[in-house]
C-alpha positions in Angstrom: 19.9 -15.3 17.2 18.0 -18.4 18.5 14.8 -18.8 17.8 13.7 -17.5 21.4 15.3 -14.4 21.1 14.0 -13.8 17.7 10.5 -14.1 19.8 11.4 -11.0 21.9 12.1 -8.3 19.0 10.2 -5.7 18.9 9.1 -6.3 15.5 7.9 -10.2 16.2 6.4 -8.7 19.3 4.2 -6.4 17.4 3.5 -8.9 14.5 2.7 -11.7 17.4 0.3 -8.9 18.8 -1.5 -8.5 15.3 -1.7 -12.3 15.6 -3.2 -11.8 19.2 -6.2 -9.0 17.8 -7.3 -11.4 15.2 -10.1 -13.4 17.4 -10.7 -10.1 19.5 -11.6 -8.6 16.2 -13.5 -11.7 15.0 -16.0 -11.7 18.4 -16.3 -7.6 17.7 -17.9 -8.1 14.4 -19.8 -11.0 15.3 -21.8 -9.1 18.1 -21.9 -6.3 15.8 -19.6 -3.8 17.9 -18.2 -2.5 14.3 -16.7 0.6 15.7 -14.3 -1.7 18.1 -13.7 -3.9 15.1 -12.8 -1.0 12.9 -10.5 0.6 15.9 -8.9 -3.2 16.1 -8.6 -3.5 12.2 -6.5 0.0 12.6 -4.5 -1.4 15.6 -3.7 -4.5 13.0 -2.9 -2.1 10.5 -0.4 0.1 12.5 1.3 -2.8 14.1 2.2 -3.6 10.5 3.7 -0.7 9.2 5.4 -0.8 12.5 7.1 -3.8 12.6 8.5 -3.4 9.4 9.6 0.0 10.1 11.4 -1.0 13.5 13.2 -4.5 12.3 15.1 -2.1 9.4 15.2 1.3 12.1 16.6 -1.1 14.9 18.4 -3.8 12.5 16.3 -6.3 14.1 15.3 -8.4 11.0 14.7 -12.0 11.8 14.7 -15.5 10.0 11.1 -16.0 12.1 9.9 -12.2 10.7 10.3 -13.0 7.3 8.2 -16.4 7.6 5.3 -14.3 10.7 4.9 -11.5 9.2 3.0 -12.8 5.7 1.5 -15.3 7.6 -0.2 -12.9 10.0 -1.1 -10.6 7.3 -2.7 -13.6 5.3 -4.8 -14.8 8.8 -5.5 -11.4 9.2 -7.2 -10.8 5.5 -8.1 -14.5 5.0 -10.3 -14.5 8.4 -12.1 -11.3 8.1 -13.3 -12.3 4.8 -14.6 -15.4 6.1 -16.0 -13.2 8.9 -17.7 -11.0 6.8 -19.2 -12.9 4.2 -20.6 -15.1 7.4 -22.4 -11.5 8.4 -23.6 -11.6 4.4 -21.5 -8.5 3.6 -19.2 -10.0 0.9 -20.1 -12.6 -1.6 -19.2 -16.2 -0.9 -16.9 -16.8 -4.1 -15.1 -13.9 -3.1 -14.2 -15.3 -0.1 -13.2 -18.8 -1.6 -11.0 -16.6 -4.0 -9.1 -14.9 -1.5 -9.0 -18.0 0.8 -7.8 -20.3 -1.7 -5.5 -18.2 -3.0 -4.0 -17.7 0.5 -4.1 -21.2 1.4 -2.6 -22.6 -1.8 0.2 -19.8 -1.4 0.8 -20.9 2.2 0.8 -24.5 1.2 3.6 -24.4 -1.6 5.6 -22.3 0.3 5.8 -24.7 3.2 6.1 -27.5 1.0 8.9 -26.0 -0.7 10.3 -24.7 2.5 10.6 -28.1 4.2 12.0 -30.0 1.2 14.6 -27.2 1.3 13.8 -26.0 -2.3 13.0 -22.5 -1.6 13.7 -20.7 1.1 12.5 -17.0 0.3 9.2 -16.0 -1.1 9.1 -12.4 -1.9 5.8 -10.9 -2.9 5.1 -10.4 -6.3 3.5 -7.0 -7.4 0.6 -8.4 -8.4 0.2 -10.2 -4.6 0.6 -6.5 -3.6 -2.1 -4.7 -5.4 -3.8 -7.6 -4.5 -3.6 -7.3 -1.0 -3.9 -3.5 -0.7 -7.2 -3.8 -2.9 -7.8 -6.8 0.4 -7.2 -4.3 2.8 -9.1 -0.9 1.4 -12.2 -3.3 0.6 -12.1 -4.1 4.5 -11.6 -1.0 5.9 -14.6 0.7 3.5 -16.9 -2.6 4.8 -15.8 -1.7 8.2 -16.1 2.1 8.2 -19.3 1.6 5.9 -21.0 -0.4 9.1 -20.0 2.2 11.3 -21.6 5.0 9.7 -24.6 3.2 7.1 -25.3 6.7 5.7 -21.7 6.9 3.6 -22.4 5.5 0.2 -19.6 2.8 0.0 -21.6 0.2 -1.5 -20.6 1.1 -5.2 -17.1 1.5 -4.5 -17.1 -1.9 -2.2 -19.1 -3.7 -4.9 -16.4 -2.5 -7.5 -13.4 -3.2 -5.6 -14.7 -7.2 -4.5 -15.2 -7.4 -8.5 -11.6 -6.4 -8.9 -10.4 -9.1 -5.9 -12.7 -11.9 -7.7 -9.8 -10.6 -10.9 -6.7 -10.0 -9.2 -6.6 -13.1 -6.3 -6.3 -15.6 -9.4 -4.4 -13.9 -11.5 -1.9 -13.1 -8.9 -1.9 -16.8 -7.9 -1.1 -18.0 -11.1 1.3 -15.5 -11.1 3.2 -16.7 -8.3 3.0 -20.4 -9.0 4.5 -19.4 -12.5 7.6 -17.4 -10.3 7.8 -20.1 -7.9 7.5 -22.8 -10.9 10.5 -21.1 -12.8 12.3 -20.3 -9.6 12.7 -24.1 -8.8 13.9 -24.9 -12.3 16.6 -22.4 -12.0 17.7 -24.2 -8.8 17.5 -27.0 -10.1 19.2 -26.3 -13.6 22.2 -24.3 -11.4 23.2 -27.3 -9.4 23.1 -29.7 -12.3 25.5 -27.9 -13.9 
C-alpha cells in the first residue's frame, strides 16, 4: 500500500485527528478553559484506543500507523507536560525528565531507522507503565482544574514522584534493550 493510501485508512485518520487536537488542547489550557481541555483530552484518548482497535478489526495495520501512533502519543503527552508546567501545575524537573526521555527515544529510533540498523521499536513493559502513569497524572490534573474541590493534590503529587523515578528507569531499560538488539543483529550479520 503506497504512503498516500496509508494516510486514508481509518486508524491513521484517527491518529492524525489526535495530532490535530494538540494545538487546540494547548490553547484551551492557556485560556483557562479546563472543561473543554478535559473534553479534548478525552477525545484524544478515545481516538488512541479506537485507532488500534480499527487497525486490527479492519485489517488496516500500516507501516505509517506503526510509526505515527507512538509519535502522536509522545507529542500529546510531552506537549501537555510542558503546558501544565508553564501553568505551574507540575514541577519543572518532572517535565524535563518526561520530555528528555521521549525526545531521546525519538532521536535514537530515528537514527536507527534511517541507518537501517533497526526498523521496529516495540515498547517495553516499563515504558507502558510510564505512559499509563503520565496519562493518569494528566487526567487528574485536568479533572482537578475543572473541579477544584476534589482532593487530588496528594494523588497528583505521588504520581509526579512516580514519574520522576519511572521515566528515567524506562529510558535506561529502553536503551539497554535497543543496544542488545543492535548487538544481536550485528552478531547475526557477521555469522
